[in-house]
N, C-alpha and C positions, 0 to 999 in steps of 0.2 A: 578612831586611836588618836582623837583628834583630844587636845588640852593637855598632856601630859604635863604634869609637874616638873618644875625644873632641878626639884633635887634627884633627878633620875641622870642629869647632866653631873652635877655636882657630885653624887658618888664615884662614877670616871674618872673626875678630879683630883677628888680626893684620893683613891687607890692606886692613881700614879703618882704623884707625891709622895703617898706614904711609901712606894714601893722604887723612889729615888728612878723615874721614869724616865725616859731618853727628853731632854727639854730643848728649843728651838736654839740656833747657836748665836742667834743674835737675843739681845734686850724687848725688844720691841716686839711685839704679838704679831706674827703672819697674820695678813687677812685674806681670808681665803671666801673666795667669791662669793656671796651671795645672795638670795633671790630676790627677785621681784616683780612686783604686784602684777599679776595677769599673766604669768608665764603658762605657758600650755599644759595641761594634765595629761595623765597619761593613764595607762590600765597596762596590771600585769594579775593575771589570774583574776581574784578577786576584790583586789585593792587596788584604787587609785590614788595615784599621789602625785606633787608637783617633785620633780626631781630637782637636783641640787643644778645651777648655769655652771658651765665650765668642767665639770666634774666627767672625769670619762667613765662610760657608759659599757657593759656588757652582759649581756644577757645568756640564758638557755632555756632548757624545758623547765628546768628544777629551780632558778634564783634567776634576779635581776639586780645587779651591782654598779655601783658607783664610786668612783676612785679619785681623790687628790692626794698628790704629794708635790711637796717642796724639796727637791734634790739638795739646796745649795744649805737650807737650816734642817735635813732633817725629816719634815714633819710628814704625816702621812695622816688619812682617815679611809679606811672603805665602811663605805656601807651595803648591806645584804638584806634584799625584801625576799623571802624565800616562797616559794609556792603551794598553796593549803593544803594541809595530809589529813586524816581521819585523827582522828585522839581519844580523847577517852573525856568524858563528863567534867572528868576533877583538875579542873588548870593547872595545879601546880605539881599534877602528876607530869601536863603536859609538858612544864617548863624543865621540867628536871629532865626529863626524857630527851631534849631539845638540846639541854645545857650537855648531856654527856654523847648524844651522838651525834651532835652538830659543832660546838661548840668547844667540844675537846679535839675534835676530827681536827679545826683547824689550828690552833694555838694549845698551849698547856698554863691554863692558871694555877696562880702559883697560892689559892687558896676558894673556899666554899663560895660561892655568890655571894653578896651583900644586898640581903633583899628590900625590897619597899612594898607599905602596906597594897594589898591589889584593889584596882580598881573596875569597876564597869560601866563601859560608852555604848550607848545604841547597842544594848544586848551584849557586847563582846565584854566577858573578862581579862581583866589585862593583868600579867604578873610580870617583874622588870626586876632586873639584877644585874649587879659587875661584881666584878672581879680582876686583880694585876693579873698578868701572863710575862710568859716569856717563851721568847722562840730564836731560834739560829741565834743567843748569846742577846738580845735585843727584849726590850723590858717594855708595854705598853699596858693597855685597860682595853677590856674586851667587854660588852654589853648587850645584852638578850632581855628580847621584847617577845612574849608570846601573847597572842589574842585567842579565847578559845568560846566555840559558840555551838549548841546541836553538834557534838561531838565531831567537831572541824577547827583546828586551829592552823593559826599563821604564827611565821616567826620571821623576827626582824634581828638581827646581829649587826654591830657597832663596832668595829676595832682604831683604837687610835693610839697618839702616841703623845699628841701635845692636844691643851686647853682650847686651841686657839679655834678647832672647829665646832665648837658650842653652839654657835648660833645657826649652823649649818643643819647640825644636828636637829638639835628643836624645829628650825623649821620644815625638815621633812619628815619626819616623825606627827608632827602638828598635821602636813598636810594630806597623809593619809587616810581614806575614807575604807572600810571594809564593807562587802554587801550585805544588805540588811539580812540577819539571819533568818527571819521569816521566809524568807526566798533561798533559803538554800536547805537541801535536802538532806536528810538527815542519814548521815554517813553508812546507814543498815545497806541502804542500796549499793554502796563500793565494800563494804565490809563482806557482804554477799557476794561480789566479782571477786573481793580475792579471794576469798573460802571455795568457790569455785575452780581460781587458778589454781592454790593451794592440795586440792587434789587431783587437778591436771600432773600439777609436779610429782605427788607424791604417788602416783599410781606406777603401779611396776611399768617399766619399760618396757617399748615394740621392742623387741631383740629376733635377730634369725639365728642366734643361738640352743643350742638345745638344752640348758641350763641358767636358769634366772631366779634359779632359791637355793638355796643351801642350808639342810636341818645340822650344826654341829652334835656333838655329842654331849658335850657339857649344856647345850640346853638353847644356847642362841641361836637365830635364824636370821641368815641375812638374804635380803631379796635386790637387786639392781633395782634402781632407779633414774629417773630421766637426767638426774642432777647430784646423786647420792650412792651409795649404798647403806641403805639403812639393815640396822643391827640391832633387832630384841628380842629380851627376855624377860618376861614378869611382868611389871609397870616401868623400865626401864627401855630408853631406843637409845640408841647412839648414830651418829646421820656421818659416814664417813665422803667428806665432797671430795668432788674430784676437783682438779687444779684451777684456779676462775682467774684469767688474766685479768679482769677486774679491779684483782684488792691493790693496791700502790699505797707503799708506806713511805715517807722521806727517810724513815732511818730504819733500826731494830730493832728500837727499842722495845720493850714490851707493851708500854702504853699505847705506842705511837702503832704499834704491829698491831695489835688488840685490836685498839681501835680500827683497823682500816678492815679486817677481817668480822670483824663484829656488822659493818655495817652494810656488807654486800653479801654474807651468808645465815645473816641471823636476825637482823633488824627487820630487813622486809617481813616477815611471818608470826612479828607478835607485835605488842603494844603495852603501855603501863608497865616500862622500865621502873626497876627497885632495886636497890643496894647492891649497882654496880659495882664492880671491885675487879682488880689486876693481881695477879699474882707477884711475887716479888721477885726483884732480881738475884740467880741464881747461878753460884760458881760449878759449873757444868761444861763440857767440852760439848754437851748440844742443848742447846738452850731454851728451855722450856719458854713457853705461851702459853699464859692459863687465862680466861677471864669468868667470872660468872653472873649473875642474876636473876631474878624474880621475875619474871617475865606472865603478859596473858597471851596464851594461844589464841590466835585471831583464825583458828578453821576449829577448836572444841570450845573457846568461851574458859577454859581450865585457866588456875593461875600453876604455872612450872619450875621449876630451879632447871637455871639450862648455863654447860660449860661450854666453854669455846677451847680447844686446846691443841696446841701443836707441838710436838719435839721428834725432830729425825723422820717426820710422818708428814703427811697431807695435813691439813685441818679436818679436826674431827670436834663434830657437834654432841655433848649429852646431855639426854633431856630426860628428867627423872620428876616424880611427883614432890619431892620435898629435897632440902639440902640433907636431912638426916638420911633418906633414901640413898642420895647420892654415894654419903661418905660412907656409906656399910657397904655399898655393891663396889666402890671404888677404892677403898682405902684413901682416899686424901682428903685432908681436911687443912685448907690454904692457912687457915687461922692458925695453924701450928709447923706450917714451913719457914724455914729460915735461909739465909744465903749459903749457909754452911749443910744442907740438907741433902743426906746419904741420895744417888742420883736414884737407886733402884724404885725411893720410894712412888716414883712415876709407873713404875712398870705396869701394875692393873692397867691404866689408861692407855699408855701407847702399844701395845702387846694387843687393842681392840682391834687397829689397825688390819692386822693377823686377819680377820673375816671378810676382807676382800678379796674368796676366791671361789671360786666355782668351779663345775668339776666341765669335764672335755664329752666331745658328743664326735660318733664318724663324719655328721657332716660340716662340721665347725672350724674346717683349716682350707676349704675351698682358695687359692691366692696365695700370694708370697709374703712370707713372714720374716722381719729382717733383724741383726743386733749390730751395732758400731760401737766400737771402745777405742780408748785412747788415752795413754798416761805417759807424764813426765817427769822424770826421775834425775833430779841432781845433786853431784857430787862436790865434796868438799875435802881437803888437806887435811889431813887428821892432825898436825904438826905445824899450820901455817895459816889452816881456815880459807888460803884460796880456792879458788874454783878448780874442780881440776872436772870439769866435764857435763853432759848431758846424755840420756841415753832416753829414747823415747820409742815406745810400743804401740800398735796400734793394731786392730782386728777388725774382719766384716765376716760375719756369716749369717746365712741364708738359708730356709725353707722354703719350698714351691711344692704346694700341693697343686694335683690334678685329676678329672673326676678319674674312676677305677682305683681311686686308693692311689696314686702311683704320686711320687714325688722324686725332686731333688734338693741337694745337700750341695752344700761349698762354704769352705771357710778358705779366707785371708788371713794371713797374719806375716804383717815386718818391727823387725824389734834394728834400730838403728844407734849406735856409739859414734863415736870417734870417727866418724868421717865414713866408716862402711854399715850397711845394711846389710841385712839375713832374710830370706824370704822363706815362707811356710805357706804350705797347702793340702788341706784335703773336700775329698770329694764321695758322694754316694749317692745312689740312684737304687728305683725298686720301686717295693709297695710296703704301705705302711696298714696297720691296723690298731684297732683301740681295746687292748686288753680289757678294762673296766674303766670305770669314772674317770681314775686317777692318772691312767698309765697307755702311753701308747708305744709300739712295737717297731722298727723300720729292716728290711730285710738286710736292708748294706749299710752301713757305714764305714768307709778306708776297710772294706775288704771283709766284713764281718759283723754279724745285725747284732741291734742293741736296744734296748727299752729305757724309757726317761718316766721317770713319774711326772705329771704337769696337771697346770691347773689355767685357768683363766683367772686376770683378775681387773675389773671395771673403769676404764675411764671415759669421761663424756662421750659417747655414740659412738665410743670402741671398746676393743678389749688388748690386753696384753695377755702371751704366752709365755707362759713362765714353764723351763725343764729344767733338770738335771739328769745325768747317769745313775740309773735305777741302781746298776751294780757298785760302781766306783764314783759317788759322791762328793768327795774329795770335801772341802773346804764345807757341805753344807748349801753353800748359797746358789739360788738359781737364778740361769740366765734367761734375759728378758728379751720377748721376739715383740715386734710390733708391725703389724700388717700394711703393706705399703698402698 
């Protein structure tokens, strides 16, 4: 990656100036530390480079980055050299993918990147572009350089708010040397490993429960998998992803939320992203999050249309052969949705969450299943608006199942208001019987027998037991119990 033209840095300076970027508080330019001839070369993954002297270095398995900042003048520069990843043989496609899944995860560019003509150096095809950005009210410029060879790609990201780091950035980029592409194995091996791993992820989950497949009357079929419930019908697939603690977003803006979830749930299983779009902000008490793109499925090698969606549910991934097939099946065309769209437009997608539903078996219950609930209600005087106190309600309910179809049930509830509390308790024990795939009978609950409608939903490595009184369903809302 030697001898990158100076115009690359010029792009950063132009967009910075054009966007009224942050400038040093003093007129004289900051003199950032510069390299000295003979500085020690370092290696990260397949890249060898000379680190900027005096800059703070941080490294992870995924990247090595260098940071320099001046708190007095308010200037900074960050250089990130990323680990090589499998890509496509088309350099511009790799750049577009890195821009969407890397740059946009870090900052919010104010426009599409200004590109410079591609170059080739020692077998590596280089793509580079830059754009102004804004993050937390501060403006700056971001530059991305991607190098492609034999379906391997290496990305370098530079983020700065000052032109005083020009020499440092150029020296670092010019110091980078990537391995000879002829010594690198074609990423076919890596892709084969990815396919094997993907098949393992997509295989039916190994479970001790009686049922891990449900065939619904409307033609949809649900199968419990290791990381999601897979719902299929014809050529359409929907992955009901389990909660994932790896998804971290700085705020709840659709761009930020969708990008954070996309990078964890979708990106690792696909390549060659094209036409990535995020749905508009919508006026709704349950905010919808929607992102779509055309991708190459790493398992099948086919191009598919993928939508990632969440609205009062967990994240759901919709996979169809084309955009037209998606619209026909789920009745959502994002190009026709605006800020004031009726909330019902999302129902065909949102209701897919209900397919995380599996039958019960007689041997599925051994152990203790519990539900804990609490709520607060705040009161105000209708005439003065002043506080009129607060009430608190909490309850704990559990089923404990033993061998021989025996059980114990216990419920404790407390309601507090105005310094006083009221307690209630319910108990039951006896024998239980699974009447059918969706109902369970208890011989005694507070002095009388009771039948519940019941089903399981899946979470990663476990299940939730949902029950509701079959005779008196009340609101129709099931109560969920998790196994301790």
